[in-house]
C-alpha positions, 0 to 999 in steps of 0.5 A: 500500500505504501508503494502504491501511495508513493506511486501516486506522488500525492504532493504533485497531485495536490499541487495541481489541485491547488493550481486549479483552485488558484485558477477559480480564484483569479477567475472569481468563480466558486470552486467546483468540488466535483471538478477538483476531485476529477482533476486529482484522479486524472493526475494520479492515474497519469502518475501510475500509468507512467510508472507502469509503462516505465517499470523496467526502465525505472529499476535503474532509478531504484523504483522496483515495485511495479516490476516486482509486483505487476499484478498488484500494481496493474490492478490498482492502475485499472481501478484508478482508470475506472474511477477517473473515467467515472468522474469524467463521465459524471462531470460531462452531464453538467459541465461538458466542456470541463469534462472534455478538457479533463479527458484531454489531460487524461489522454496525454497521461496515457500516451506520455511514456510513448512520447519518449522517442520524440525530442522535447515532447515528454517535457512539453506534455507534462507542462501542458497537462499541469498548466491545463489545470489553470484553464478549467475556469474558462470551461465554466465561462471565465474569460481567458484573460483572467487566467492567462498570466497564471497559465504562462507562469505555471508553464514556465516554472513547470517546464524549468522544473521538469527540465531539471529532472531530465538533467538528473536522469540523463545517465539512465535515460540514454537510449530510452528517452529523448530529453532536452539534455540528451539533445542539446547538452547538459549545460545548455539545458541548465541555462534554458531551465534557469531562464524559464524559471526566472521569467516564470517567477517574474510573471508570478510577482507581476500577477501578485507581489506576494509571490515574491515569497516563494520566488525567493526560494526558487531563485535561491535554488538557481544560484547553484543550478550550474553545479553538478553536485548541487542539482538535488539541492537546487530541485529541493528549493525549487519545489519548496518555493513552488509550494510556497508560491502556490499557497501564497497565490491561493491564500492571498 
């Protein structure tokens, strides 16, 4: 059970739900609980699907549960897909546009691992899926202009964050995935990630000055982004900063 919960990556799932809540807040629309529950399951099943598809490859990352217990893991994956599907279908009766958006996000989660052979596609799919949570209010009738700043901010920060993860996985991804660092090199990728995160933080502060609190931690992490031995240190501070930034936007 603990391994299944780890596979869900609850912090990431909860973060995406928070991003959805932020979108509702900026659009001045009361949050729809059914939508947020469906959003949670869409992200959760995406995480499980990725672990299942990469179960052999992930042995090199010391993630072995899906490979060692395939029947148990696959049973949970199917269960989550069923629950996810039910949530999207139920949502379609009252909010068809929202249901369609979530269906698209779930489809991206389904094909994510299959996109690994196309340069840059994997990181763009992750960025698209997470940032799409900010578009949910638009399906409720909000104007795109009310969430466009959030969409840009989220896209840049998630792209920068995921790119750093690709750098950390460079050795184990060789011959399996076509990621940005394997395409243009480690140093160039770090620079791109640095630029994306800095611009993302700038947009966040423009949207709301209180975002500066979380942005400080992200920028602190970036001070060592060019040093190989500090990459985990960098990622920890960026993740912490992203959490603080999101909470500050939600609670301001």
